[in-house]
NULUMRO-171285 format. One record per residue: x, y, z of N, C-alpha, C in turn; residue in one letter; residue number from 1. Coordinates in steps of 0.2 Angstrom, whole numbers. Example, Ala and Ser with C-alpha at 12.3 -4.5 7.8 and 13.67 -1.06 7.14 Angstrom:
66;-28;39;62;-22;39;66;-16;39;A;1;
64;-11;35;68;-5;36;64;0;39;S;2;
//
This chain:
83;-42;-108;83;-42;-100;79;-48;-98;M;1;
74;-50;-101;71;-56;-100;74;-62;-101;L;2;
78;-62;-107;83;-67;-109;88;-69;-104;G;3;
91;-63;-101;96;-64;-96;93;-67;-89;Q;4;
87;-66;-88;84;-69;-82;82;-76;-83;L;5;
80;-77;-89;78;-84;-90;84;-89;-91;L;6;
90;-87;-93;95;-92;-93;98;-94;-87;I;7;
98;-91;-81;100;-94;-75;94;-98;-73;P;8;
88;-96;-73;83;-100;-70;82;-107;-74;L;9;
84;-107;-80;84;-113;-84;89;-118;-82;I;10;
95;-115;-80;101;-118;-78;99;-121;-72;L;11;
96;-117;-67;94;-119;-61;90;-126;-61;L;12;
84;-124;-66;80;-130;-67;83;-137;-69;L;13;
88;-136;-73;91;-141;-77;95;-145;-72;V;14;
99;-141;-67;103;-144;-62;99;-147;-57;V;15;
94;-144;-54;89;-147;-50;86;-153;-52;G;16;
83;-153;-59;80;-160;-61;86;-165;-61;T;17;
92;-164;-63;98;-169;-64;99;-172;-56;F;18;
99;-167;-52;100;-169;-44;95;-173;-42;A;19;
89;-172;-43;83;-176;-41;83;-183;-44;A;20;
84;-182;-51;85;-188;-54;91;-193;-51;S;21;
96;-190;-50;102;-194;-47;100;-197;-40;L;22;
97;-193;-37;95;-196;-29;90;-201;-30;A;23;
85;-201;-35;81;-206;-36;84;-213;-39;A;24;
89;-211;-43;92;-217;-46;96;-221;-41;S;25;
99;-217;-36;103;-219;-31;99;-223;-26;V;26;
92;-221;-25;88;-223;-20;85;-230;-23;N;27;
84;-230;-30;82;-237;-32;87;-242;-32;R;28;
94;-239;-33;100;-244;-33;100;-247;-26;H;29;
99;-243;-21;100;-245;-14;96;-251;-12;S;30;
90;-251;-16;85;-256;-14;87;-263;-17;R;31;
91;-263;-22;94;-269;-24;96;-275;-19;I;32;
94;-280;-19;96;-285;-13;103;-288;-15;L;33;
107;-290;-11;113;-293;-12;112;-300;-15;P;34;
117;-302;-19;116;-309;-23;115;-315;-17;H;35;
117;-314;-11;116;-319;-7;112;-317;0;N;36;
107;-313;-2;102;-311;3;98;-316;5;A;37;
95;-317;11;91;-322;14;86;-325;8;P;38;
81;-320;6;76;-323;2;79;-326;-5;E;39;
84;-323;-8;87;-325;-14;91;-333;-12;I;40;
94;-333;-7;96;-340;-4;92;-345;-4;W;41;
86;-343;0;81;-348;1;78;-350;-6;I;42;
76;-345;-10;73;-347;-16;78;-352;-20;K;43;
84;-351;-19;89;-355;-24;90;-362;-20;A;44;
90;-362;-13;91;-369;-10;87;-372;-6;H;45;
81;-367;-4;76;-369;0;78;-368;8;G;46;
74;-369;13;76;-369;19;80;-376;22;L;47;
85;-375;26;89;-380;28;85;-385;32;P;48;
86;-391;30;83;-396;34;87;-400;39;D;49;
94;-397;40;98;-400;45;99;-396;50;D;50;
103;-397;55;104;-393;61;112;-392;61;E;51;
114;-386;65;120;-385;67;123;-389;72;P;52;
129;-392;72;134;-389;69;134;-393;62;P;53;
137;-389;57;137;-392;49;145;-392;48;R;54;
146;-397;43;153;-397;40;154;-391;36;S;55;
148;-389;33;149;-382;29;143;-378;33;R;56;
147;-373;37;142;-369;42;139;-364;38;P;57;
133;-362;41;128;-356;37;131;-350;42;I;58;
133;-345;39;134;-339;43;130;-333;41;A;59;
126;-330;45;122;-325;43;125;-318;45;V;60;
126;-313;41;129;-306;43;123;-302;43;C;61;
120;-299;48;115;-295;48;116;-288;49;A;62;
113;-283;47;114;-276;48;110;-272;43;G;63;
114;-266;42;111;-261;37;115;-260;32;D;64;
116;-254;29;119;-253;22;127;-255;22;S;65;
130;-255;29;137;-257;29;138;-264;27;I;66;
133;-268;30;133;-276;29;130;-276;21;T;67;
125;-273;19;121;-274;13;127;-274;7;H;68;
132;-269;8;138;-268;4;136;-265;-4;G;69;
131;-262;-5;130;-259;-12;132;-252;-12;I;70;
132;-249;-7;134;-242;-6;142;-240;-4;L;71;
144;-247;-3;152;-246;-1;155;-253;-2;S;72;
161;-254;0;165;-261;0;160;-266;4;A;73;
161;-272;2;156;-277;4;160;-282;8;N;74;
160;-282;14;164;-286;19;161;-293;19;Y;75;
155;-294;16;152;-301;16;155;-305;11;V;76;
156;-301;5;159;-304;-1;166;-306;0;D;77;
170;-302;5;176;-302;6;177;-309;10;M;78;
172;-310;15;172;-316;20;171;-322;15;L;79;
167;-323;10;165;-328;6;171;-329;2;A;80;
175;-325;0;182;-327;-3;187;-329;1;T;81;
188;-326;7;192;-329;13;191;-337;15;R;82;
184;-338;15;182;-343;19;177;-347;14;M;83;
179;-350;9;175;-353;4;171;-360;8;P;84;
174;-362;13;171;-368;16;165;-366;21;E;85;
163;-359;20;157;-357;25;152;-354;19;V;86;
146;-355;21;140;-352;17;138;-346;20;E;87;
140;-340;17;139;-333;20;132;-330;16;F;88;
128;-328;21;121;-325;19;121;-317;21;I;89;
120;-313;16;119;-306;18;113;-304;20;N;90;
112;-302;26;105;-299;29;106;-293;31;A;91;
109;-289;26;110;-282;28;105;-278;23;G;92;
101;-273;25;96;-269;22;98;-261;23;I;93;
99;-258;18;101;-250;19;95;-247;23;N;94;
98;-242;26;94;-237;30;91;-240;37;S;95;
91;-246;38;87;-249;44;90;-247;50;E;96;
85;-247;55;87;-246;62;87;-253;65;L;97;
89;-253;72;90;-259;75;82;-262;76;A;98;
77;-258;76;70;-259;77;68;-263;70;Y;99;
70;-261;65;69;-264;58;72;-272;58;N;100;
78;-272;60;81;-279;61;77;-283;65;L;101;
76;-281;70;72;-285;75;65;-288;72;H;102;
62;-283;68;56;-286;65;57;-291;60;A;103;
63;-292;57;63;-297;51;68;-302;54;R;104;
68;-304;60;72;-309;63;70;-316;61;L;105;
63;-316;59;60;-323;58;64;-327;52;G;106;
65;-323;47;68;-325;41;76;-327;42;Q;107;
79;-324;47;86;-327;49;85;-332;53;I;108;
81;-333;57;80;-339;61;78;-345;58;I;109;
74;-344;52;72;-350;48;78;-353;45;A;110;
84;-349;44;90;-352;40;93;-356;45;L;111;
92;-357;51;95;-361;56;103;-360;56;K;112;
105;-354;56;112;-353;55;117;-356;60;P;113;
123;-357;59;128;-359;64;131;-353;68;D;114;
131;-348;63;134;-341;66;131;-335;64;F;115;
129;-330;68;126;-324;66;131;-318;69;I;116;
132;-314;64;136;-308;67;131;-302;65;S;117;
131;-297;69;126;-292;69;130;-285;70;I;118;
129;-281;64;132;-274;64;126;-269;63;L;119;
123;-266;68;117;-262;66;118;-256;71;I;120;
116;-250;69;116;-244;74;118;-237;70;G;121;
122;-238;65;123;-231;62;117;-227;60;S;122;
112;-230;58;106;-227;56;103;-224;63;N;123;
103;-228;67;100;-225;74;103;-219;77;D;124;
110;-219;76;115;-213;78;112;-208;73;V;125;
112;-209;66;111;-203;62;104;-201;62;N;126;
99;-204;65;92;-202;66;92;-197;73;A;127;
97;-197;76;98;-192;82;101;-185;80;T;128;
103;-184;73;106;-178;71;101;-172;68;F;129;
96;-170;73;91;-166;71;84;-168;70;G;130;
80;-163;70;73;-165;69;71;-168;62;L;131;
74;-165;56;74;-166;50;75;-174;49;A;132;
81;-176;53;84;-183;52;79;-188;55;K;133;
77;-186;61;71;-190;65;65;-191;61;A;134;
62;-185;58;57;-186;55;57;-190;48;L;135;
63;-190;45;64;-194;39;64;-201;41;N;136;
67;-203;47;67;-211;50;61;-212;52;Y;137;
58;-209;54;50;-210;57;46;-211;51;L;138;
47;-208;46;42;-209;39;45;-215;35;A;139;
51;-216;35;54;-222;30;54;-228;34;T;140;
57;-228;40;57;-234;44;52;-236;49;Q;141;
48;-231;50;41;-232;55;43;-236;61;R;142;
48;-233;65;48;-235;71;43;-233;76;P;143;
41;-236;82;35;-234;86;37;-227;90;P;144;
43;-225;89;46;-219;93;51;-216;90;Q;145;
53;-210;92;58;-206;90;65;-210;92;V;146;
69;-212;87;75;-215;89;79;-212;94;P;147;
81;-216;100;85;-213;106;90;-218;107;T;148;
95;-217;111;99;-222;114;96;-227;117;P;149;
92;-226;122;88;-231;126;84;-235;121;Q;150;
80;-233;116;76;-237;111;82;-242;108;F;151;
87;-239;106;92;-243;103;94;-249;107;Y;152;
96;-247;114;98;-252;118;92;-258;119;H;153;
86;-256;120;80;-260;121;80;-265;114;E;154;
80;-262;108;80;-266;102;86;-271;102;M;155;
92;-269;104;98;-273;103;97;-280;107;L;156;
95;-278;114;93;-284;119;88;-288;116;V;157;
83;-286;114;77;-290;111;80;-294;105;L;158;
84;-292;101;87;-295;95;91;-301;97;I;159;
96;-300;102;100;-305;105;97;-310;109;V;160;
91;-308;113;88;-313;117;84;-318;112;R;161;
81;-315;107;77;-319;102;81;-325;99;R;162;
87;-322;96;91;-327;92;94;-332;97;L;163;
95;-330;104;98;-336;108;92;-340;110;K;164;
86;-337;110;81;-342;112;78;-346;106;A;165;
79;-344;100;75;-347;94;81;-351;89;E;166;
87;-350;91;93;-353;87;98;-356;91;T;167;
102;-360;88;108;-363;92;114;-360;90;T;168;
114;-354;85;119;-351;83;123;-347;88;A;169;
130;-347;87;134;-342;91;134;-336;88;R;170;
132;-331;92;130;-325;90;135;-320;92;V;171;
137;-314;88;142;-309;90;139;-302;87;A;172;
140;-297;92;138;-290;91;145;-286;89;L;173;
144;-283;84;150;-280;81;149;-271;83;C;174;
154;-269;86;153;-262;88;152;-257;81;S;175;
149;-252;82;147;-248;75;154;-243;74;I;176;
156;-243;67;161;-237;66;159;-230;68;P;177;
164;-226;68;162;-219;68;160;-216;63;P;178;
156;-210;63;153;-207;57;158;-200;57;I;179;
161;-201;52;167;-196;50;173;-199;54;G;180;
179;-195;53;185;-197;56;188;-192;60;E;181;
184;-187;62;186;-182;67;184;-183;74;D;182;
189;-185;78;187;-186;85;184;-181;89;P;183;
184;-175;87;182;-170;91;175;-168;88;G;184;
172;-171;83;165;-169;80;160;-174;84;H;185;
154;-170;85;149;-172;89;146;-179;86;Y;186;
147;-180;79;145;-186;76;149;-192;78;A;187;
155;-191;79;160;-196;82;159;-198;88;W;188;
158;-192;93;156;-193;99;150;-197;101;I;189;
144;-196;97;138;-199;97;139;-207;96;R;190;
143;-208;90;145;-215;89;148;-219;94;T;191;
152;-215;98;155;-218;104;151;-220;108;E;192;
146;-216;110;141;-217;115;137;-224;113;E;193;
135;-225;106;131;-230;104;135;-237;104;Y;194;
142;-236;102;147;-242;103;147;-244;110;A;195;
147;-240;115;148;-243;122;141;-246;123;A;196;
135;-246;120;129;-248;121;130;-256;119;I;197;
133;-256;112;134;-262;110;138;-267;114;V;198;
143;-264;117;148;-268;121;145;-270;128;K;199;
141;-266;130;137;-267;137;132;-273;135;K;200;
129;-272;129;124;-278;128;127;-284;127;T;201;
133;-284;123;136;-291;122;138;-294;129;A;202;
141;-290;134;143;-293;140;137;-295;144;F;203;
132;-290;144;126;-292;149;122;-298;146;D;204;
122;-299;139;118;-305;137;122;-311;135;E;205;
129;-311;136;134;-317;135;134;-319;129;G;206;
135;-314;124;138;-316;117;144;-312;115;V;207;
146;-315;110;153;-313;108;153;-305;105;D;208;
159;-302;107;159;-295;105;165;-293;100;Y;209;
163;-290;94;168;-289;90;170;-281;89;L;210;
176;-280;91;178;-272;93;180;-268;87;P;211;
175;-268;82;177;-264;76;178;-257;77;L;212;
174;-254;81;176;-246;82;183;-246;85;R;213;
185;-250;90;191;-249;93;197;-250;88;E;214;
196;-254;83;201;-256;78;202;-250;74;R;215;
196;-247;72;196;-241;67;199;-236;70;M;216;
197;-234;77;200;-228;80;207;-228;82;C;217;
210;-234;83;217;-235;84;220;-235;78;A;218;
218;-237;72;221;-236;66;221;-228;64;Y;219;
216;-224;65;215;-217;64;220;-213;68;L;220;
221;-215;74;225;-211;78;232;-211;76;A;221;
234;-216;72;241;-216;70;242;-215;63;D;222;
236;-213;59;236;-211;52;237;-204;51;A;223;
241;-202;46;242;-195;45;236;-192;44;P;224;
236;-185;46;230;-181;46;228;-179;39;P;225;
221;-179;37;218;-177;31;213;-173;31;K;226;
212;-167;26;207;-163;26;201;-167;23;K;227;
196;-169;27;191;-172;24;184;-167;23;A;228;
180;-170;19;174;-165;18;170;-165;24;I;229;
166;-159;24;162;-158;31;156;-163;32;T;230;
154;-163;38;149;-168;40;143;-166;36;F;231;
142;-159;35;136;-157;31;136;-159;24;E;232;
142;-162;21;142;-164;14;142;-172;14;S;233;
140;-175;19;141;-183;19;136;-186;15;F;234;
129;-182;15;124;-185;11;124;-184;4;R;235;
127;-178;2;128;-177;-4;134;-182;-7;K;236;
139;-182;-3;145;-187;-5;143;-194;-6;A;237;
138;-196;-2;135;-203;-2;132;-204;-9;G;238;
128;-200;-11;124;-200;-18;130;-200;-24;I;239;
134;-195;-23;140;-195;-28;145;-201;-28;G;240;
145;-204;-22;149;-210;-22;147;-216;-27;A;241;
140;-217;-26;137;-222;-30;137;-220;-37;V;242;
136;-215;-39;137;-212;-46;143;-213;-49;W;243;
149;-212;-44;156;-212;-47;158;-219;-47;D;244;
155;-224;-42;157;-231;-43;153;-234;-48;H;245;
147;-234;-49;143;-237;-54;143;-235;-61;K;246;
144;-228;-61;144;-226;-68;151;-224;-71;V;247;
155;-221;-67;162;-219;-69;167;-224;-68;L;248;
165;-229;-64;170;-236;-63;175;-234;-58;G;249;
174;-229;-53;180;-227;-48;179;-233;-43;M;250;
184;-235;-40;183;-240;-34;182;-235;-28;D;251;
180;-239;-22;178;-236;-16;184;-232;-13;W;252;
190;-235;-14;196;-232;-10;198;-225;-14;D;253;
197;-226;-21;198;-219;-24;194;-214;-22;E;254;
187;-216;-22;182;-211;-18;183;-209;-12;I;255;
185;-213;-7;187;-211;-1;193;-206;0;A;256;
198;-208;-5;204;-203;-5;202;-196;-7;A;257;
198;-196;-12;195;-189;-14;192;-186;-9;R;258;
188;-189;-5;184;-186;1;188;-185;7;N;259;
194;-187;6;198;-186;13;198;-190;18;G;260;
196;-197;17;195;-202;22;201;-207;22;F;261;
202;-210;27;206;-216;27;203;-222;26;H;262;
197;-223;30;192;-229;30;186;-229;28;L;263;
183;-222;28;177;-221;26;176;-219;18;L;264;
171;-219;15;170;-217;8;167;-210;9;V;265;
161;-209;12;157;-203;12;156;-200;19;D;266;
160;-203;24;159;-201;31;155;-206;34;G;267;
151;-211;31;147;-217;35;149;-223;32;L;268;
150;-225;26;151;-231;23;158;-232;22;H;269;
160;-239;22;167;-240;22;170;-242;15;L;270;
177;-240;15;181;-242;9;183;-249;10;N;271;
188;-251;6;190;-258;6;194;-260;12;S;272;
198;-255;16;201;-256;21;197;-256;27;H;273;
192;-251;27;187;-252;34;183;-259;33;G;274;
181;-260;28;177;-267;27;181;-272;28;A;275;
187;-272;27;193;-278;28;193;-279;36;G;276;
193;-274;39;194;-274;47;187;-279;50;M;277;
180;-277;47;175;-280;49;177;-288;46;I;278;
178;-289;41;179;-296;39;184;-300;43;A;279;
190;-297;45;195;-300;49;192;-302;56;S;280;
188;-298;59;185;-298;65;180;-305;64;L;281;
175;-305;59;170;-310;59;174;-316;57;V;282;
179;-316;53;183;-322;51;185;-325;58;E;283;
188;-322;62;191;-324;68;186;-327;73;R;284;
180;-323;73;174;-326;77;172;-333;74;F;285;
171;-334;68;169;-340;65;174;-346;66;I;286;
181;-344;64;186;-349;66;187;-351;73;R;287;
186;-346;77;187;-348;84;181;-352;87;D;288;
175;-350;84;168;-354;85;169;-361;83;G;289;
172;-362;77;172;-369;75;177;-373;78;R;290;
182;-370;81;187;-374;85;184;-376;92;R;291;
180;-372;94;177;-373;101;172;-379;101;A;292;
170;-382;106;166;-388;107;159;-386;104;A;293;
156;-390;100;149;-387;97;144;-385;102;P;294;
144;-388;108;139;-386;114;141;-380;117;A;295;
148;-378;117;150;-372;121;147;-365;119;A;296;
146;-362;124;143;-355;123;149;-350;125;A;297;
149;-344;123;154;-339;125;152;-337;132;P;298;
158;-337;137;156;-335;144;157;-329;144;A;299;
152;-325;147;153;-318;148;153;-314;141;G;300;
159;-312;140;160;-309;133;168;-311;131;I;301;
167;-312;124;173;-314;121;175;-309;116;T;302;
180;-306;117;182;-301;113;188;-303;108;E;303;
186;-304;101;190;-306;96;195;-301;94;H;304;
202;-303;92;207;-299;90;209;-303;84;R;305;
213;-298;80;216;-301;74;223;-297;74;W;306;
//
């Protein structure tokens, strides 16, 4: 009888230990910097001593894990392949809020970039999904208050204003992608609210606007329906996706298909098609900017299309 009780307990212990070890491994992996992160680039090249506009412009892509590109398809690397005449720097850091990006703008400003694209807000949205989420972000990202739409808007405005005041870069705000692919789910609806904040900020502050969410939603509206994993499974799917990609060698599109998504890998991060949409918008933003007069600034709001 004792042996029969011990076997399931031992199995539970083994499974629990493996799950904890896997989560810790993914956490360590997520802290690896991109090969073209600002600190790595500066160590290799030093700080620029010239000023924009350059014959080989410096473009900084700033954001969170979607930009970091280690937990999903890497749109910054896509851009570097498409536009070898541009020096791309990846200033994405996993799990960050708009507040955290604002706190590290000094490093981006020091690069004297010609172009800056900003894609930030998915974690600000994620932090609003219940008390446990909010407490986790308060503990790990240390914002001065509980994340809210108003706080996100304030941080986004401060980011744009500082970049405009302390650089000559052309700046673009990219609307955030949906969380999940179900238009009726509250996670989708909440990201719509935050995406509207991005567009309003771009218009009010006179910077370029990259309509990523609009492109993704239009694509999904025409795509055949799929039975995707549930919202409650997204975190587990994210951990599993890193294991499957790094250890089992599956590509992000395979993992996305297995999870029932068209553009997302785990409900939050992007497969190659979703990342390609960002790359296309940023590419057009830079090409349009290079064709424009060096001193010209976007009037009101420029919405880039592809």
